[in-house]
C-alpha positions as CSV (number, residue, x, y, z in Angstrom):
1,X,9.9,-61.1,-2.8
2,X,11.3,-57.6,-3.6
3,X,9.5,-55.5,-6.2
4,X,10.8,-53.3,-8.9
5,X,9.2,-50.2,-10.5
6,X,10.8,-48.6,-13.5
7,X,9.7,-45.3,-14.9
8,X,10.9,-43.9,-18.2
9,X,11.5,-40.2,-17.7
10,X,12.9,-39.5,-21.1
11,X,13.4,-41.5,-24.3
12,X,14.9,-40.8,-27.8
13,X,14.7,-43.4,-30.6
14,X,16.5,-43.3,-33.9
15,X,16.2,-46.1,-36.5
16,X,16.6,-46.9,-40.2
17,X,15.8,-50.2,-41.9
18,X,18.5,-52.3,-40.2
19,X,19.9,-50.3,-37.2
20,X,18.2,-48.6,-34.3
21,X,19.3,-46.8,-31.2
22,X,17.3,-46.0,-28.0
23,X,18.6,-43.7,-25.3
24,X,16.6,-43.2,-22.1
25,X,16.8,-41.8,-18.6
26,X,14.9,-44.1,-16.2
27,X,14.1,-44.2,-12.5
28,X,14.1,-47.5,-10.6
29,X,12.5,-48.0,-7.2
30,X,13.2,-51.2,-5.4
31,X,11.2,-52.3,-2.4
32,X,12.0,-55.1,0.0
33,X,9.5,-57.8,1.2
34,X,8.2,-55.4,3.8
35,X,7.5,-52.7,1.2
36,X,10.3,-50.4,2.3
37,X,12.3,-48.6,-0.4
38,X,15.9,-50.0,-0.6
39,X,16.8,-48.1,-3.8
40,X,15.4,-45.1,-5.5
41,X,17.8,-44.1,-8.3
42,X,18.1,-42.6,-11.8
43,X,20.2,-44.1,-14.6
44,X,20.8,-43.7,-18.3
45,X,20.2,-46.7,-20.7
46,X,21.5,-46.9,-24.2
47,X,20.6,-49.8,-26.5
48,X,21.7,-50.6,-30.1
49,X,19.5,-52.9,-32.2
50,X,20.1,-54.7,-35.4
51,X,17.3,-56.1,-37.6
52,X,17.9,-59.7,-38.7
53,X,15.4,-61.9,-40.5
54,X,12.7,-59.4,-39.7
55,X,13.4,-59.3,-36.0
56,X,15.0,-56.5,-33.9
57,X,17.8,-57.9,-31.7
58,X,19.8,-56.1,-29.1
59,X,23.4,-55.9,-30.2
60,X,24.6,-53.6,-27.4
61,X,23.4,-52.3,-24.1
62,X,25.0,-49.8,-21.7
63,X,23.7,-48.6,-18.4
64,X,25.3,-45.8,-16.4
65,X,24.6,-43.9,-13.2
66,X,25.5,-40.2,-12.8
67,X,28.6,-39.4,-10.8
68,X,29.5,-36.5,-8.5
69,X,32.9,-35.5,-9.9
70,X,33.9,-33.8,-6.7
71,X,33.4,-36.9,-4.5
72,X,33.7,-39.6,-7.2
73,X,30.5,-41.2,-5.9
74,X,27.4,-42.3,-7.7
75,X,24.5,-39.9,-7.4
76,X,21.2,-41.9,-7.2
77,X,18.8,-39.1,-6.4
78,X,17.6,-36.9,-9.2
79,X,17.8,-33.3,-8.2
80,X,15.1,-31.0,-9.6
81,X,16.0,-27.4,-10.3
């Protein structure tokens, strides 16, 4: 069975009594059944939460990958300066 590792590289949370927002940059590593990496990529995740009856529920979620504007292709590898 494939395995997934997710690392939160950066996260910002803002909330009041009824609404909350979480923005994060995450890295996902997927390995096949042999343990070989089939995906190693970085993505941005944004969630909006609404508190109802004392419970926080996800109202909205958006996931996006960075794009190289010159080629129009998704950039999965995070480049360090």
